[in-house]
Backbone as JSON Lines, residues from 0, in Angstrom:
{"i":0,"aa":"M","n":[1.09,-1.24,-0.23],"ca":[-0.05,0.17,-0.16],"c":[0.93,1.07,0.21]}
{"i":1,"aa":"T","n":[1.75,1.15,0.72],"ca":[2.62,2.77,0.7],"c":[3.31,2.93,-0.54]}
{"i":2,"aa":"Q","n":[3.83,1.79,-1.51],"ca":[4.5,1.88,-2.78],"c":[3.42,2.5,-3.12]}
{"i":3,"aa":"F","n":[2.66,2.59,-3.15],"ca":[1.21,3.19,-4.13],"c":[0.81,4.61,-4.05]}
{"i":4,"aa":"V","n":[1.07,4.61,-2.75],"ca":[0.92,5.99,-2.4],"c":[2.29,6.86,-2.79]}
{"i":5,"aa":"L","n":[3.5,6.42,-2.61],"ca":[4.84,6.58,-2.96],"c":[4.54,7.13,-4.57]}
{"i":6,"aa":"A","n":[4.38,5.97,-5.08],"ca":[4.05,6.18,-6.18],"c":[3.48,7.36,-6.86]}
{"i":7,"aa":"G","n":[2.17,7.11,-6.6],"ca":[1.9,8.5,-6.87],"c":[1.89,10.06,-6.34]}
{"i":8,"aa":"V","n":[2.39,10.17,-5.03],"ca":[3.12,11.44,-5.39],"c":[4.15,11.9,-5.89]}
{"i":9,"aa":"L","n":[5.36,10.47,-6.13],"ca":[6.61,10.87,-7.34],"c":[5.62,11.17,-8.39]}
{"i":10,"aa":"G","n":[4.89,10.58,-8.94],"ca":[3.63,11.33,-10.31],"c":[3.44,12.29,-10.33]}
{"i":11,"aa":"L","n":[3.09,13.0,-9.17],"ca":[2.42,13.84,-8.58],"c":[3.51,15.51,-9.24]}
{"i":12,"aa":"L","n":[4.4,15.14,-8.54],"ca":[5.45,15.89,-7.99],"c":[6.72,15.92,-9.25]}
{"i":13,"aa":"F","n":[6.39,14.96,-10.47],"ca":[7.31,15.0,-11.84],"c":[6.66,15.94,-12.87]}
{"i":14,"aa":"T","n":[4.81,15.9,-12.33],"ca":[3.92,15.85,-13.29],"c":[4.15,17.59,-13.24]}
{"i":15,"aa":"V","n":[3.42,18.14,-11.83],"ca":[3.97,19.49,-11.74],"c":[5.09,20.2,-12.11]}
{"i":16,"aa":"G","n":[6.29,19.06,-12.0],"ca":[8.05,19.94,-12.33],"c":[7.74,19.98,-13.75]}
{"i":17,"aa":"T","n":[6.95,18.87,-14.36],"ca":[7.14,19.41,-15.89],"c":[6.05,20.57,-16.54]}
{"i":18,"aa":"F","n":[5.24,20.66,-16.02],"ca":[4.23,21.81,-16.2],"c":[4.85,22.9,-16.17]}
{"i":19,"aa":"L","n":[6.03,23.03,-14.71],"ca":[6.42,24.2,-14.44],"c":[7.65,24.75,-15.54]}
{"i":20,"aa":"V","n":[8.16,23.6,-15.84],"ca":[9.09,23.7,-17.06],"c":[8.76,24.06,-18.03]}
{"i":21,"aa":"L","n":[7.55,23.57,-18.63],"ca":[6.95,24.41,-20.11],"c":[6.15,25.8,-19.92]}
{"i":22,"aa":"R","n":[6.54,26.18,-18.68],"ca":[6.04,27.86,-18.7],"c":[6.97,28.47,-19.41]}
{"i":23,"aa":"R","n":[6.3,30.23,-19.37],"ca":[7.21,31.13,-20.14],"c":[8.25,32.01,-18.91]}
{"i":24,"aa":"D","n":[8.07,31.29,-18.16],"ca":[8.55,32.91,-17.22],"c":[9.99,31.76,-16.54]}
{"i":25,"aa":"I","n":[10.74,32.03,-16.55],"ca":[12.45,31.85,-16.24],"c":[12.24,31.43,-14.73]}
{"i":26,"aa":"V","n":[11.39,31.86,-14.11],"ca":[11.51,31.6,-12.4],"c":[10.69,30.09,-12.12]}
{"i":27,"aa":"R","n":[9.65,30.17,-13.3],"ca":[8.88,29.02,-12.91],"c":[9.4,27.66,-13.35]}
{"i":28,"aa":"V","n":[10.33,27.98,-14.26],"ca":[11.37,27.13,-14.73],"c":[12.63,26.23,-14.37]}
{"i":29,"aa":"V","n":[12.91,27.4,-13.23],"ca":[14.17,27.18,-12.67],"c":[13.11,26.22,-11.06]}
{"i":30,"aa":"W","n":[11.9,26.35,-11.34],"ca":[11.74,25.82,-9.59],"c":[11.48,24.35,-10.45]}
{"i":31,"aa":"G","n":[10.45,24.35,-11.52],"ca":[10.46,23.11,-12.03],"c":[11.19,21.86,-12.07]}
{"i":32,"aa":"V","n":[12.48,22.94,-12.97],"ca":[13.77,21.87,-12.89],"c":[13.99,21.12,-11.23]}
{"i":33,"aa":"T","n":[13.85,22.42,-10.08],"ca":[14.39,22.11,-8.8],"c":[12.69,21.27,-8.55]}
{"i":34,"aa":"I","n":[11.72,20.61,-8.73],"ca":[11.09,20.07,-8.12],"c":[11.5,18.71,-8.83]}
{"i":35,"aa":"I","n":[11.54,18.87,-10.24],"ca":[11.87,17.67,-10.71],"c":[13.31,16.61,-10.36]}
{"i":36,"aa":"A","n":[14.35,17.33,-9.54],"ca":[15.2,17.03,-9.14],"c":[15.24,16.49,-7.76]}
{"i":37,"aa":"Q","n":[14.5,17.29,-7.28],"ca":[13.87,16.31,-5.88],"c":[12.53,15.47,-5.96]}
{"i":38,"aa":"S","n":[12.18,15.52,-6.69],"ca":[11.47,13.87,-6.68],"c":[11.94,12.72,-7.19]}
{"i":39,"aa":"A","n":[12.96,13.24,-8.01],"ca":[13.97,12.32,-8.38],"c":[15.01,11.31,-7.32]}
{"i":40,"aa":"N","n":[15.37,12.46,-6.53],"ca":[15.7,12.38,-4.78],"c":[14.76,11.13,-4.05]}
{"i":41,"aa":"V","n":[13.67,11.76,-4.21],"ca":[12.89,10.86,-3.44],"c":[12.46,9.31,-4.18]}
{"i":42,"aa":"Y","n":[12.41,9.44,-5.29],"ca":[12.52,8.02,-5.78],"c":[13.73,7.38,-5.45]}
{"i":43,"aa":"L","n":[14.62,7.52,-5.27],"ca":[16.01,7.27,-5.15],"c":[16.06,6.52,-3.19]}
{"i":44,"aa":"V","n":[15.77,7.12,-2.71],"ca":[15.25,6.95,-1.35],"c":[13.97,5.93,-1.09]}
{"i":45,"aa":"T","n":[12.81,5.85,-2.32],"ca":[11.88,5.42,-1.72],"c":[12.58,3.59,-2.52]}
{"i":46,"aa":"M","n":[13.3,3.57,-3.47],"ca":[13.77,2.67,-4.16],"c":[14.62,1.72,-3.44]}
{"i":47,"aa":"G","n":[15.81,2.64,-2.47],"ca":[16.98,2.05,-1.45],"c":[16.03,1.58,-0.27]}
{"i":48,"aa":"G","n":[14.9,2.01,-0.04],"ca":[14.17,0.59,1.16],"c":[13.4,1.81,2.23]}
{"i":49,"aa":"L","n":[12.46,1.48,2.53],"ca":[11.74,2.11,3.53],"c":[12.18,1.6,5.01]}
{"i":50,"aa":"S","n":[12.21,0.64,4.78],"ca":[11.89,-0.51,6.34],"c":[12.83,-0.99,6.4]}
{"i":51,"aa":"G","n":[13.45,-0.71,7.29],"ca":[14.73,-1.35,8.15],"c":[15.59,-0.63,9.29]}
{"i":52,"aa":"T","n":[16.7,-1.73,9.73],"ca":[17.12,-0.92,10.82],"c":[18.25,-0.54,10.6]}
{"i":53,"aa":"V","n":[19.1,0.35,11.5],"ca":[20.71,1.05,11.06],"c":[21.19,0.14,10.72]}
{"i":54,"aa":"P","n":[22.21,0.55,9.98],"ca":[23.33,-0.87,9.61],"c":[24.05,-0.69,11.19]}
{"i":55,"aa":"I","n":[24.36,0.44,11.96],"ca":[25.11,-0.26,12.95],"c":[24.88,-1.48,13.52]}
{"i":56,"aa":"V","n":[25.0,-2.39,13.73],"ca":[24.31,-3.36,14.48],"c":[24.96,-3.88,15.8]}
{"i":57,"aa":"G","n":[26.07,-3.5,16.02],"ca":[26.98,-4.0,17.13],"c":[27.93,-4.72,16.55]}
{"i":58,"aa":"H","n":[28.21,-5.76,17.63],"ca":[29.21,-6.85,17.54],"c":[28.57,-8.01,16.85]}
{"i":59,"aa":"G","n":[29.01,-8.79,15.88],"ca":[28.9,-9.85,15.17],"c":[27.63,-9.49,13.94]}
{"i":60,"aa":"P","n":[27.53,-10.13,13.65],"ca":[26.67,-10.35,12.1],"c":[24.71,-10.02,12.57]}
{"i":61,"aa":"P","n":[24.47,-9.22,12.03],"ca":[22.9,-8.78,12.3],"c":[22.17,-10.0,12.5]}
{"i":62,"aa":"A","n":[21.16,-10.12,13.15],"ca":[20.05,-11.32,13.21],"c":[19.4,-11.34,11.88]}
{"i":63,"aa":"N","n":[19.07,-10.19,11.09],"ca":[18.13,-10.49,10.0],"c":[19.11,-9.88,8.82]}
{"i":64,"aa":"P","n":[20.3,-9.81,7.87],"ca":[20.72,-9.18,7.05],"c":[20.02,-8.29,6.25]}
{"i":65,"aa":"G","n":[18.68,-8.89,5.77],"ca":[18.26,-8.65,4.69],"c":[17.24,-7.08,4.81]}
{"i":66,"aa":"S","n":[16.98,-7.12,6.27],"ca":[16.59,-6.05,7.03],"c":[17.29,-4.46,7.55]}
{"i":67,"aa":"V","n":[18.51,-4.87,7.3],"ca":[19.32,-3.87,6.76],"c":[19.02,-2.54,5.75]}
{"i":68,"aa":"T","n":[18.89,-1.1,6.15],"ca":[19.09,-0.26,5.15],"c":[20.54,0.07,4.77]}
{"i":69,"aa":"D","n":[20.04,0.44,3.32],"ca":[21.39,0.6,2.57],"c":[21.84,2.01,3.11]}
{"i":70,"aa":"P","n":[22.73,2.48,3.6],"ca":[23.08,3.93,4.02],"c":[23.62,4.39,3.17]}
{"i":71,"aa":"L","n":[24.13,4.18,1.85],"ca":[24.91,4.35,0.35],"c":[23.81,5.15,-0.59]}
{"i":72,"aa":"V","n":[22.55,4.79,-0.34],"ca":[21.56,5.82,-1.33],"c":[21.15,6.87,-0.22]}
{"i":73,"aa":"Q","n":[20.95,6.85,1.31],"ca":[21.21,8.11,1.7],"c":[22.36,8.99,1.69]}
{"i":74,"aa":"A","n":[23.45,8.3,1.5],"ca":[24.42,9.37,1.85],"c":[24.34,10.16,0.19]}
{"i":75,"aa":"L","n":[23.92,9.97,-0.83],"ca":[23.98,9.66,-2.69],"c":[23.09,11.2,-2.37]}
{"i":76,"aa":"V","n":[21.25,10.71,-1.88],"ca":[20.43,11.92,-2.08],"c":[21.09,13.13,-0.82]}
{"i":77,"aa":"L","n":[21.58,13.25,0.18],"ca":[21.87,13.59,0.94],"c":[23.1,14.9,0.3]}
{"i":78,"aa":"T","n":[24.07,14.37,-0.82],"ca":[24.47,14.99,-1.55],"c":[23.95,15.64,-2.94]}
{"i":79,"aa":"A","n":[22.65,15.08,-3.34],"ca":[22.26,15.6,-4.62],"c":[21.41,16.8,-3.96]}
{"i":80,"aa":"I","n":[20.9,16.78,-2.65],"ca":[20.25,17.66,-2.1],"c":[21.02,19.03,-1.74]}
{"i":81,"aa":"V","n":[21.94,18.88,-1.28],"ca":[23.19,20.22,-1.31],"c":[23.77,20.57,-2.79]}
{"i":82,"aa":"I","n":[23.79,19.53,-3.59],"ca":[24.45,19.99,-5.1],"c":[22.97,21.21,-5.27]}
{"i":83,"aa":"G","n":[22.04,20.48,-5.41],"ca":[20.75,20.48,-5.73],"c":[20.15,22.29,-5.38]}
{"i":84,"aa":"F","n":[20.93,22.59,-3.99],"ca":[20.01,23.69,-3.59],"c":[20.95,24.98,-3.94]}
{"i":85,"aa":"G","n":[22.61,24.3,-4.23],"ca":[23.92,25.46,-4.65],"c":[23.52,25.68,-6.3]}
{"i":86,"aa":"T","n":[22.59,24.68,-7.2],"ca":[22.18,24.85,-8.58],"c":[21.29,26.29,-8.51]}
{"i":87,"aa":"T","n":[20.15,25.55,-7.45],"ca":[19.08,26.56,-7.64],"c":[19.26,28.05,-7.17]}
{"i":88,"aa":"A","n":[19.73,28.01,-6.56],"ca":[20.79,29.31,-5.84],"c":[21.11,30.0,-7.19]}
{"i":89,"aa":"F","n":[22.06,29.62,-7.94],"ca":[22.91,29.58,-8.78],"c":[22.21,30.09,-10.21]}
{"i":90,"aa":"A","n":[20.92,29.45,-10.29],"ca":[20.24,29.61,-11.21],"c":[18.86,30.75,-10.92]}
{"i":91,"aa":"L","n":[18.54,30.77,-9.94],"ca":[18.39,32.18,-9.71],"c":[18.94,33.49,-9.48]}
{"i":92,"aa":"V","n":[20.24,33.43,-9.44],"ca":[20.61,34.48,-9.39],"c":[21.06,34.96,-11.08]}
{"i":93,"aa":"L","n":[20.98,33.86,-11.65],"ca":[21.37,34.3,-13.08],"c":[20.13,34.61,-13.52]}
{"i":94,"aa":"T","n":[19.33,34.52,-13.08],"ca":[17.93,34.94,-14.01],"c":[17.88,36.44,-13.48]}
{"i":95,"aa":"Y","n":[18.19,36.67,-11.99],"ca":[17.94,38.32,-11.56],"c":[19.05,38.93,-12.44]}
{"i":96,"aa":"R","n":[20.16,38.02,-12.76],"ca":[20.72,39.29,-14.08],"c":[20.21,39.16,-15.45]}
{"i":97,"aa":"V","n":[19.57,38.48,-15.76],"ca":[18.14,38.35,-17.16],"c":[18.05,39.36,-16.47]}
{"i":98,"aa":"Y","n":[17.03,39.65,-15.61],"ca":[15.76,40.66,-15.35],"c":[16.46,41.95,-15.47]}
{"i":99,"aa":"E","n":[17.93,42.37,-14.85],"ca":[18.62,43.4,-14.97],"c":[18.8,44.07,-15.88]}
{"i":100,"aa":"E","n":[18.95,43.26,-16.86],"ca":[19.61,43.21,-18.17],"c":[18.79,43.8,-19.3]}
{"i":101,"aa":"H","n":[17.81,42.85,-19.01],"ca":[16.44,42.73,-20.31],"c":[15.7,43.57,-19.65]}
{"i":102,"aa":"G","n":[15.16,43.6,-18.19],"ca":[13.7,43.99,-17.47],"c":[12.77,43.06,-17.99]}
{"i":103,"aa":"T","n":[13.48,41.69,-18.11],"ca":[11.75,40.61,-18.86],"c":[12.42,39.4,-18.0]}
{"i":104,"aa":"I","n":[11.27,38.54,-17.5],"ca":[12.01,37.33,-17.81],"c":[11.23,36.15,-18.28]}
{"i":105,"aa":"D","n":[10.39,37.12,-19.27],"ca":[9.6,35.96,-19.91],"c":[10.45,35.47,-21.1]}
{"i":106,"aa":"L","n":[9.99,33.94,-21.33],"ca":[11.65,33.7,-22.36],"c":[10.72,33.83,-23.98]}
{"i":107,"aa":"D","n":[9.56,34.28,-24.38],"ca":[9.54,34.8,-25.83],"c":[9.61,35.92,-26.08]}
{"i":108,"aa":"E","n":[9.82,37.17,-25.09],"ca":[10.37,38.56,-24.92],"c":[11.94,38.27,-25.18]}
{"i":109,"aa":"L","n":[12.66,37.35,-24.43],"ca":[13.85,37.1,-24.55],"c":[14.71,36.55,-25.83]}
{"i":110,"aa":"G","n":[13.38,35.71,-26.16],"ca":[13.83,35.25,-27.66],"c":[13.87,35.86,-28.72]}
{"i":111,"aa":"E","n":[12.87,37.08,-28.53],"ca":[12.74,38.42,-29.57],"c":[13.99,39.25,-29.73]}
{"i":112,"aa":"T","n":[14.3,39.64,-28.89],"ca":[15.47,40.35,-28.7],"c":[16.79,39.61,-29.2]}
{"i":113,"aa":"G","n":[16.73,38.37,-29.59],"ca":[17.99,37.73,-30.3],"c":[18.88,37.32,-29.57]}
{"i":114,"aa":"G","n":[19.49,37.82,-28.49],"ca":[20.41,37.33,-27.21],"c":[21.28,38.94,-27.28]}
{"i":115,"aa":"E","n":[21.02,40.07,-28.14],"ca":[21.24,41.61,-27.86],"c":[21.57,41.91,-26.34]}
{"i":116,"aa":"V","n":[22.69,42.13,-25.93],"ca":[22.62,42.83,-24.83],"c":[22.49,44.23,-24.79]}
């Protein structure tokens, strides 16, 4: 049951992200890419396993080796979150610079200028 709920939430996140990427406003495009990246992180955590125990089990082998959660997936997702935060901040700063230079963040209006500075 939990997998079906998470699949629905992931589908909704990817849908919202795709909807925002297809907008004309640069800020919405940046947020759409961010939502898609974060939904990919949720997907990775979901596939890494939701139930299990911590990998620190003390001395000796664990009683049930199949129930230990893999910490590698969580470490990779944490790294992806930090990198995504930095990339989003950089994209928003670039968007602000585009607005300062051109006076608009509408992609159609920026396309009409032909890249003139």
